[in-house]
N, C-alpha and C positions, 0 to 999 in steps of 0.2 A: 488391568487397572480396576479400581473400584468405581463403577459407573455412578454410584450414588454421590460421589464427590465431584462429578464432572460439572464444570462451570460452563453453561450454555454459550454458544457462539452464534453470531449472526449467520454464518455460513451453513449452519446445521440444516436449515430448510432446503437449501440448494443441494446439499449432499443427498438428502432423502429423495428429492425430486430426480436428480441425475441417476441414482441407483435404480430407480424404478423405470428409467428410460434407456439406459445404456448397460452393456455387458460389464464395463469397468469404468471406474472414475479415478483420475489422477489429480491429487491435491498438491499443488506446488506453492512454494513461498519460502521466505527466509527461515533459516534455522531458528529454533527456540520460539517460534511464534505460536506453537500449539497444534501443528499438523498431526503429529502422532497421537496426541490425546483425543483429538476430534475424530480421527480415523478409527482409533481403537473403540471409541464410543459407538460407532456405527457398524463395527465388524463383529463377526462371531468366531473368527480364528485369526492368528497373526504370526508373521515371521519377520524378524528384524535382521536385515542384511548386514547392518553395521555392528551387530552385537559381537563384542570381542571374545565371548565365551568359547572355550575349547579351540583357541587359536583361530578365531573367526571361522568357525565351522560352517555357519550358515552361508557366508559368502563363498566358501570353497565348494559347498554343495551346489550353489547357484551357478558357479563358473563351470563345474563339471557337467551339469545338466539343468538348465533353467527350469524345465518342466517339473523337477523334483520339488521345488519350493511352492508349487501351485496347489498341492493337495491339502485340503482342509475344508472345514465347514465354511460356507459362504454367507455373507460377504467375507472374503479373506483379505486381511491387510498385509501388504508387502511394503515394508518401511524402507525408505531410501533406496528405491529400485535402481537409481542411476549408478550405484556402486558396481552393478553388473548389467550394463545396457542391454544384452540379449534377452533379459527378462521381459522387456517391452514386447518383443516379437512373440515370445512364448505365451504371454497373456493374450495378445491379439489372436493368436492361433487357437488358443483354448476357447476364447469367446466365440470364434467362428464355429468351432466343433460342437460346443454346447450352447444351444440357442436359448440362453436364459439371461434375464436382466440381473444386475447387481451382483456379479460374481466376485469382482475384485475391487479393492481400494489400494491404489498405489500412492505413496508420498515421495516427493522429491524436493530437495533444497538446492538443486543446481540443474540447469538445462545442459545435458551432455551434447557433445558433438554428435552428428548423425552417423558417424563412423560406428559400425556395429549394430545399427538399427536399420532394418530393411524396409519397414513399412511405417506410415505415419500413424496408423491406428484410427484414422478418420472413420467416424460412424460406429466404432467399437469402443474406443477409449475416450471419454470426454474429460476435458481439463477444467479444473476450478482453481482460481488464484486465492490463496489465503494470506491474510496480512496480520500483523500484530493486533492486539486488542484495541478496539475503540473505547472511548470513555464510557459508553453505555455498557459494553461487555465487561469492563473492569469494575463497574459499579460506581464510577465517578460522574455519570450523567443521570439525572433524575428521570429522564425519558418521558417528560411531559409533552414533548412536541414530536410528532411523527414527521420525518422528512418526506415520506411518500405523500401524506396528506397535504403537507405544506406545498409541495410541488404541484398540487392540484388546487391551490388557493384556499385550503381549509386550515384555519387556525383559530382556536378559541383563546382569548386573552387569559393568561395565567401567570401568577407569581411563581418563579422557579427557584428562589432562594438566593441569598447573598453569596458572592464569590470572592474569595480572598486571593489577592495577587500572588502572594507567596505560595499558596496552594497550587495555583495555575502554573507557576514556574516549576514547581516540583513535579507536576504531571508531565510537563514537557521533558524534563531531564530524566525522569523515570522511564517514560515510554510505555508502550503497550505489551511488554514482555510478560507472559504469565508468571515466569519465575521471579519477577520483581514485586509482585503484589504483596502488600503487607510489610515490606521491608522498610526500615528507615531510609531516608533519601540518600545518605552517605553510602550505604551498601547497595541500594538500587542503582546508583550511578555507576557502579563498577561493572555491571553486567553488559551494557552496550560496548564498552571498550574491550572487554574480554571476548565478546562476540566478534568484533572486528579482528582481533588478534587471531582467534581460532580460524576464521575464514581466510585471512590473508596468509597465515603461516602454514595452513594445511589444505584447505579446500581449493585454493587457487591452483595448486599443483595437481591435485587429484582430478580436477575437472577434465584435463586432457594430457597430463603427464609432461607438460612443458614448464621448464623453470623460467621464472620471470623475476624482474628486479623489484622485490617487495618494498624496498625503501622508496622507489619512485611511485609505487602504488600508493603508499601512505601519503606522499606529497600531494598526489592527485586527489586523494580522499579529503585531505585537509582543505585543498582549494575548493572542492565541491561544498564542503561544510561552510566555508566563508561566503559561498554564493548560493546557499540554500534558498529555495523559493524564488529564484530569479531565472531569466531566460538567457544567461550568458552563453557565448559560443565556446567551442573548443579552443579557439585561438586566445580568447580572454582567460580561460583556465591556464593555458600555457604561460601567458604573460604574468598572471597572478602568482604562479609558482616562482617565476624568475624574480619578480619584485619582492615577494615576501621571504622566500626560502633561498634565493640566489642559486637556483639550480635550473639547468636546461633540460627540457624534455620535448622530444619532437612530436609532430602532429600525428604521425602514424602510431606512435606508442600511446598517445592519449586516446585515440580512437579504439585501439585494441584493448586497452585497460577498461575503458568505459563499457565496452561490450562484455568483458568478463564480469564487471560489477552488475550489469543487467542480468547476465546468466546465473549469477549467484544470488539474485534478488536483494542485493545490497541497495540498489537504486530502484526507484519506482516513479519515473517521470510523468508529468501531467501533459498530455498532448494538446495541441492548439485546436480551437473550435472555429470552423468557418461555416460549413453546412449551408452555404448560399444565403446567409441571413442578410447580406447587403450586396447589391450588384455593383455599386459604384466605388467601393473602397477596397483597397488591397489589404488582406489580412496577413499578419506575420505568421510564419509557420514554425517558429521555434518552440521546442518543448520547455516546460518549466521544470527546473532541476529539483528533484526531491530524493532523499533517502527513503528507504522503506519505513523508517520511523524517525521522528525528529530527535529522539534520544541519541541516535548515531552521530548526528551533526553536533549535538551538545558534547558528546564524549571527545570528538575530534577537536573541538574548540576549547576543551577543558573548561566548559561553562559550569559555574556554580550559581546557586540561588542569589548570593550577594552580587556576583559579577553581572548577572543578567538584570538584576534590579537597577544597576547603574549603567546599563547599556540597552535602552529601550528600543533602539533601532534594530539591533540583532534579535532582541526578544520578539519584536513584531514579526520578523521573518520566520522565526521558529514557531510562533503561535499560528501563523498562517499554515505552516506545514502540518501542525497538529490537526487543524480544522479540515484541511484537504485530505489528510489520511482518513479521518472519520467520515467525511462526505462520500468518499469513494467506497468505503466499506458498506455504508448504508444504501447508497444509490445502486450498487451492483446487486443488492438483495432483491430489488424489484426491476431488474433488467435495464436500469438507466446507466448512463456513462458520464464520467467526470472529465471536463476540459477546462481550458482557460481561454480568454479572448484578449487579443492585442492587435491593434491596427497601426497603420503608419501615420495616423493623426494623433498618436499618443493617447488613444482611448484604451483603457484596460478594464477587464472584469476578472476579479481574482479567481472565481470558480463558476463554471457553467455546467449545469446538469441537463443532459438531453434525455428526454423520456422516450420510451419505445414508440410512441405515436408521432415523434418528431417535434413535439413542443419542447421548449427549453426554458430554463430558469436561471436568473443571474444572481450571483452572490458576491457581495463585498465583505471582506473579512477585516475586522477591526478589534484590537485588544481592548481599548478603552471606550466607555460609554460616551465620552466627550467627542468622539470621532463619528458618531452615528449620523449627525446632520450632514456632514460633508460627504460621507459615503452614500447616503440616500440621494443627495443632490446629483452625485456622479452617475448613479444608476438611472435616475430619471432623465438626465441629459442624454445618455447613450440610448435609452429607449426612444426618446423623441427623435434623435437623428436616424435611428433605424426605421422608425415609423414613417419619417418623411421621405425615405428612399422608396421610389415607386415599386421596387421589387423586394423591399425590406420585410423581414420576418421578425417582429419584435418579441422580446421574452414574455412568457405567460405570467411569470412571477418575479418580483424583485425582492431581495432579502438582504439585510445586513446581519451577518453572523458575528457575534461579539463575545468577548471574554468577561468583561466586568459589567455585566448587566444582570438585574434580578427579576426580569419579567419578559415574557414573550407576548407580542402584541402587533397590531397593524396600525401604522401611523395614518393620519388623515390624508396624506398624499398617496396612500396605497402601498407603501413599502413596508414589508414585514421586518420586525426586529426579533432575533432569536439568540439566546445564549447557547454556545456550543455545549455547555454543561446541562442542557435540557433536551438535547436531540436524541432520537432513537430512529431505527429504520422506519 
């Protein structure tokens, strides 16, 4: 690759840090999200296991003797290592033998079965999760507000520019795929659907050699799309398929297919936050359903700009997914984690960011500026209830993250307001 043309990614700093601390780094994430480009940028030699040249010679070499593909200047990139799982043990062994940091970068777009892998690699091979591009990485956020500073209560009021609703919808439909940047929206919308076709028709079988009912997989994916950014149960997904598609799918199949989607990085759910913030209230433990990129839900729903303009409820869920994708990418860059909060008194917080020191910040996500007052009131009410609990641990920062706002500022009641198109790590 021509490293001069490389578009920087938020994960770059983590890759450098991990290469200086571990013998090998494994970068995992969905296909087409930029793992190979980023890994190549940080490497000095490379081998592509999935390269079809000379009848897949690289893969054959790796299968004959995994250690053969390890020779080269370090850091050495081994792309799509999961095609030949014994490579993992070969890398781990080489790292043990040669006590140097930053020897290998592995990339993987699927988590293989442990069959064929003898050791975990703990302490030798560190894992990093890569996601599609955030708005800041794709150049669609001005980056005037740092999430890290915001989470520590620091924000200088700033105008961030007008946001056009049509443009926001196009960003959701396009998604964060590097290959879509600069394309007209009609062409950009084709990539997420082709991504799903490629994964379902090929990768699902290659992950473990088991043939599965791909038609039922597609039904389940469509049900997930209809329930994007919600905490629906597996049973609800089953009922939804029956109601909409008039097809039966049993609970074991749903669980098995959801596991496959997770292993292929198609889904990227948002875990629940409890962390002992309230002693007297039971917290729901359901994950919030997300695809790895909101464009996948759009593709499955056959969403168009005109269609979403006329369906603001669906647009709201997809906008929330976009925001939570970006919040997670930015938060992980400074070792924070993304959650959501939901209790049995119907109190919810769309996004919770927990900092390394245990402090946490609460975010409500709203597309329209006309919803800011209600969102801020909700955050303040939840903060008061947690503060009134003798063992409560209230949030350090309250923020409304919105789409159609042109400024970042702090309200008189202390709640921050920030457009997602102004955020950066």
